[in-house]
N, CA and C atoms as a LAMMPS dump frame, in Angstrom:
ITEM: TIMESTEP
0
ITEM: NUMBER OF ATOMS
234
ITEM: BOX BOUNDS ff ff ff
-5.0000000000000000e+02 5.0000000000000000e+02
-5.0000000000000000e+02 5.0000000000000000e+02
-5.0000000000000000e+02 5.0000000000000000e+02
ITEM: ATOMS id mol type element x y z
1 1 1 N -375.857 -139.825 -465.267
2 1 2 C -376.569 -140.237 -464.078
3 1 3 C -376.617 -139.068 -463.082
4 2 1 N -375.523 -138.361 -462.934
5 2 2 C -375.506 -137.253 -461.983
6 2 3 C -376.344 -136.077 -462.473
7 3 1 N -376.466 -135.923 -463.78
8 3 2 C -377.329 -134.871 -464.317
9 3 3 C -378.783 -135.136 -463.942
10 4 1 N -379.207 -136.377 -464.074
11 4 2 C -380.572 -136.738 -463.694
12 4 3 C -380.757 -136.587 -462.188
13 5 1 N -379.768 -136.996 -461.416
14 5 2 C -379.838 -136.879 -459.964
15 5 3 C -380.043 -135.433 -459.534
16 6 1 N -379.254 -134.513 -460.074
17 6 2 C -379.375 -133.101 -459.697
18 6 3 C -380.696 -132.534 -460.184
19 7 1 N -381.083 -132.866 -461.391
20 7 2 C -382.349 -132.374 -461.933
21 7 3 C -383.505 -132.763 -461.017
22 8 1 N -383.533 -134.022 -460.605
23 8 2 C -384.623 -134.485 -459.747
24 8 3 C -384.523 -133.925 -458.334
25 9 1 N -383.315 -133.754 -457.817
26 9 2 C -383.142 -133.113 -456.511
27 9 3 C -383.712 -131.698 -456.533
28 10 1 N -383.332 -130.918 -457.524
29 10 2 C -383.805 -129.535 -457.601
30 10 3 C -385.319 -129.505 -457.75
31 11 1 N -385.839 -130.346 -458.601
32 11 2 C -387.278 -130.388 -458.813
33 11 3 C -388.011 -130.767 -457.525
34 12 1 N -387.521 -131.785 -456.846
35 12 2 C -388.152 -132.214 -455.596
36 12 3 C -388.045 -131.187 -454.489
37 13 1 N -386.86 -130.605 -454.332
38 13 2 C -386.681 -129.601 -453.286
39 13 3 C -387.531 -128.366 -453.539
40 14 1 N -387.636 -127.941 -454.778
41 14 2 C -388.351 -126.697 -455.071
42 14 3 C -389.862 -126.87 -455.063
43 15 1 N -390.363 -128.087 -455.17
44 15 2 C -391.811 -128.316 -455.212
45 15 3 C -392.404 -128.7 -453.856
46 16 1 N -391.594 -128.899 -452.854
47 16 2 C -392.133 -129.287 -451.55
48 16 3 C -392.334 -128.056 -450.68
49 17 1 N -393.244 -128.147 -449.728
50 17 2 C -393.592 -127.008 -448.881
51 17 3 C -393.352 -127.26 -447.401
52 18 1 N -392.926 -128.438 -447.015
53 18 2 C -392.729 -128.761 -445.607
54 18 3 C -391.513 -128.055 -445.031
55 19 1 N -390.395 -128.13 -445.705
56 19 2 C -389.156 -127.525 -445.232
57 19 3 C -388.791 -126.372 -446.161
58 20 1 N -389.042 -125.159 -445.727
59 20 2 C -388.817 -123.995 -446.578
60 20 3 C -387.343 -123.786 -446.894
61 21 1 N -386.457 -124.217 -446.011
62 21 2 C -385.032 -124.09 -446.27
63 21 3 C -384.652 -124.829 -447.554
64 22 1 N -385.17 -126.054 -447.691
65 22 2 C -384.879 -126.837 -448.897
66 22 3 C -385.47 -126.175 -450.139
67 23 1 N -386.629 -125.569 -449.984
68 23 2 C -387.282 -124.925 -451.123
69 23 3 C -386.48 -123.711 -451.595
70 24 1 N -386.026 -122.886 -450.662
71 24 2 C -385.331 -121.659 -451.038
72 24 3 C -383.898 -121.9 -451.499
73 25 1 N -383.287 -122.951 -451.006
74 25 2 C -381.9 -123.258 -451.365
75 25 3 C -381.812 -124.564 -452.15
76 26 1 N -382.758 -124.811 -453.028
77 26 2 C -382.834 -126.08 -453.75
78 26 3 C -381.608 -126.309 -454.626
79 27 1 N -381.195 -125.291 -455.363
80 27 2 C -380.074 -125.473 -456.297
81 27 3 C -378.755 -125.712 -455.569
82 28 1 N -378.359 -124.847 -454.616
83 28 2 C -377.073 -125.13 -453.96
84 28 3 C -377.073 -126.442 -453.175
85 29 1 N -378.197 -126.775 -452.556
86 29 2 C -378.249 -128.037 -451.824
87 29 3 C -378.121 -129.232 -452.767
88 30 1 N -378.825 -129.182 -453.88
89 30 2 C -378.759 -130.29 -454.835
90 30 3 C -377.347 -130.451 -455.391
91 31 1 N -376.711 -129.345 -455.715
92 31 2 C -375.348 -129.406 -456.248
93 31 3 C -374.386 -129.937 -455.196
94 32 1 N -374.469 -129.417 -453.981
95 32 2 C -373.559 -129.852 -452.914
96 32 3 C -373.753 -131.324 -452.559
97 33 1 N -375 -131.745 -452.42
98 33 2 C -375.275 -133.14 -452.06
99 33 3 C -374.774 -134.083 -453.154
100 34 1 N -374.992 -133.719 -454.399
101 34 2 C -374.598 -134.596 -455.498
102 34 3 C -373.085 -134.691 -455.656
103 35 1 N -372.397 -133.579 -455.515
104 35 2 C -370.931 -133.62 -455.581
105 35 3 C -370.373 -134.425 -454.412
106 36 1 N -370.926 -134.227 -453.223
107 36 2 C -370.487 -134.987 -452.056
108 36 3 C -370.752 -136.482 -452.254
109 37 1 N -371.876 -136.818 -452.822
110 37 2 C -372.199 -138.217 -453.106
111 37 3 C -371.185 -138.821 -454.084
112 38 1 N -370.831 -138.077 -455.115
113 38 2 C -369.821 -138.546 -456.067
114 38 3 C -368.475 -138.77 -455.408
115 39 1 N -368.097 -137.855 -454.51
116 39 2 C -366.835 -138.025 -453.793
117 39 3 C -366.864 -139.244 -452.88
118 40 1 N -367.971 -139.464 -452.201
119 40 2 C -368.087 -140.619 -451.314
120 40 3 C -367.987 -141.922 -452.109
121 41 1 N -368.615 -141.952 -453.276
122 41 2 C -368.521 -143.144 -454.122
123 41 3 C -367.072 -143.402 -454.526
124 42 1 N -366.37 -142.36 -454.937
125 42 2 C -364.983 -142.53 -455.368
126 42 3 C -364.081 -142.924 -454.204
127 43 1 N -364.271 -142.356 -453.054
128 43 2 C -363.469 -142.724 -451.881
129 43 3 C -363.767 -144.161 -451.469
130 44 1 N -365.036 -144.557 -451.564
131 44 2 C -365.416 -145.93 -451.224
132 44 3 C -364.775 -146.954 -452.139
133 45 1 N -364.476 -146.57 -453.367
134 45 2 C -363.848 -147.503 -454.299
135 45 3 C -362.405 -147.828 -453.917
136 46 1 N -361.786 -147.009 -453.096
137 46 2 C -360.407 -147.295 -452.684
138 46 3 C -360.332 -148.539 -451.792
139 47 1 N -361.458 -148.932 -451.197
140 47 2 C -361.478 -150.103 -450.318
141 47 3 C -361.782 -151.395 -451.071
142 48 1 N -362.036 -151.298 -452.356
143 48 2 C -362.344 -152.467 -453.173
144 48 3 C -361.076 -152.853 -453.939
145 49 1 N -360.687 -154.124 -453.875
146 49 2 C -359.485 -154.538 -454.611
147 49 3 C -359.625 -154.257 -456.111
148 50 1 N -358.528 -153.865 -456.712
149 50 2 C -358.434 -153.535 -458.135
150 50 3 C -359.277 -152.329 -458.53
151 51 1 N -359.709 -151.561 -457.592
152 51 2 C -360.419 -150.307 -457.867
153 51 3 C -359.655 -149.192 -457.166
154 52 1 N -359.924 -147.97 -457.553
155 52 2 C -359.231 -146.866 -456.916
156 52 3 C -359.914 -145.548 -457.175
157 53 1 N -359.415 -144.547 -456.536
158 53 2 C -359.94 -143.207 -456.704
159 53 3 C -359.42 -142.638 -458.02
160 54 1 N -360.321 -142.246 -458.893
161 54 2 C -359.961 -141.7 -460.198
162 54 3 C -360.358 -140.228 -460.256
163 55 1 N -359.397 -139.327 -460.352
164 55 2 C -359.726 -137.899 -460.426
165 55 3 C -360.593 -137.55 -461.633
166 56 1 N -360.419 -138.262 -462.746
167 56 2 C -361.248 -137.974 -463.915
168 56 3 C -362.697 -138.407 -463.705
169 57 1 N -362.925 -139.427 -462.895
170 57 2 C -364.293 -139.811 -462.562
171 57 3 C -364.96 -138.729 -461.716
172 58 1 N -364.198 -138.158 -460.789
173 58 2 C -364.732 -137.067 -459.975
174 58 3 C -365.079 -135.88 -460.869
175 59 1 N -364.218 -135.594 -461.824
176 59 2 C -364.485 -134.502 -462.764
177 59 3 C -365.724 -134.803 -463.608
178 60 1 N -365.853 -136.02 -464.083
179 60 2 C -367.015 -136.398 -464.889
180 60 3 C -368.303 -136.294 -464.075
181 61 1 N -368.253 -136.728 -462.816
182 61 2 C -369.425 -136.601 -461.949
183 61 3 C -369.798 -135.139 -461.751
184 62 1 N -368.808 -134.296 -461.547
185 62 2 C -369.062 -132.874 -461.323
186 62 3 C -369.615 -132.21 -462.583
187 63 1 N -369.105 -132.575 -463.732
188 63 2 C -369.644 -132.042 -464.981
189 63 3 C -371.095 -132.484 -465.157
190 64 1 N -371.391 -133.709 -464.799
191 64 2 C -372.772 -134.195 -464.849
192 64 3 C -373.683 -133.423 -463.917
193 65 1 N -373.166 -133.083 -462.739
194 65 2 C -373.941 -132.292 -461.789
195 65 3 C -374.321 -130.947 -462.401
196 66 1 N -373.367 -130.274 -462.986
197 66 2 C -373.656 -128.963 -463.562
198 66 3 C -374.481 -129.068 -464.847
199 67 1 N -374.378 -130.177 -465.553
200 67 2 C -375.237 -130.391 -466.718
201 67 3 C -376.695 -130.544 -466.284
202 68 1 N -376.923 -131.221 -465.169
203 68 2 C -378.279 -131.356 -464.64
204 68 3 C -378.846 -130.033 -464.186
205 69 1 N -378.015 -129.214 -463.554
206 69 2 C -378.461 -127.882 -463.15
207 69 3 C -378.789 -127.038 -464.377
208 70 1 N -377.951 -127.109 -465.399
209 70 2 C -378.185 -126.351 -466.627
210 70 3 C -379.473 -126.808 -467.318
211 71 1 N -379.712 -128.114 -467.351
212 71 2 C -380.941 -128.637 -467.953
213 71 3 C -382.163 -128.134 -467.191
214 72 1 N -382.095 -128.151 -465.872
215 72 2 C -383.211 -127.637 -465.081
216 72 3 C -383.435 -126.158 -465.371
217 73 1 N -382.357 -125.407 -465.423
218 73 2 C -382.468 -123.97 -465.689
219 73 3 C -383.08 -123.717 -467.061
220 74 1 N -382.656 -124.469 -468.053
221 74 2 C -383.179 -124.263 -469.407
222 74 3 C -384.648 -124.638 -469.517
223 75 1 N -385.082 -125.65 -468.786
224 75 2 C -386.467 -126.094 -468.884
225 75 3 C -387.4 -125.223 -468.035
226 76 1 N -387.025 -124.917 -466.807
227 76 2 C -387.96 -124.288 -465.874
228 76 3 C -387.76 -122.782 -465.685
229 77 1 N -386.624 -122.245 -465.962
230 77 2 C -386.394 -120.849 -465.667
231 77 3 C -386.533 -119.93 -466.873
232 78 1 N -386.561 -120.494 -468.06
233 78 2 C -386.669 -119.631 -469.246
234 78 3 C -388.091 -119.527 -469.71
């Protein structure tokens, strides 16, 4: 899920022309936003009974983020 999220973030940021900052920094912004989103989800789970913060889930989300970046790079940059 995070791979698709990052892929679409990068694609959307790089194809728009309204905000040049987003266009020029599409990859770092997409990676940062997605990792932050994953952390917020995991922290939010601590407030739900019988749920908790799982470090391996954070790692899996982060690996998904970089898999999405790699997929974008392989499709559009080569």
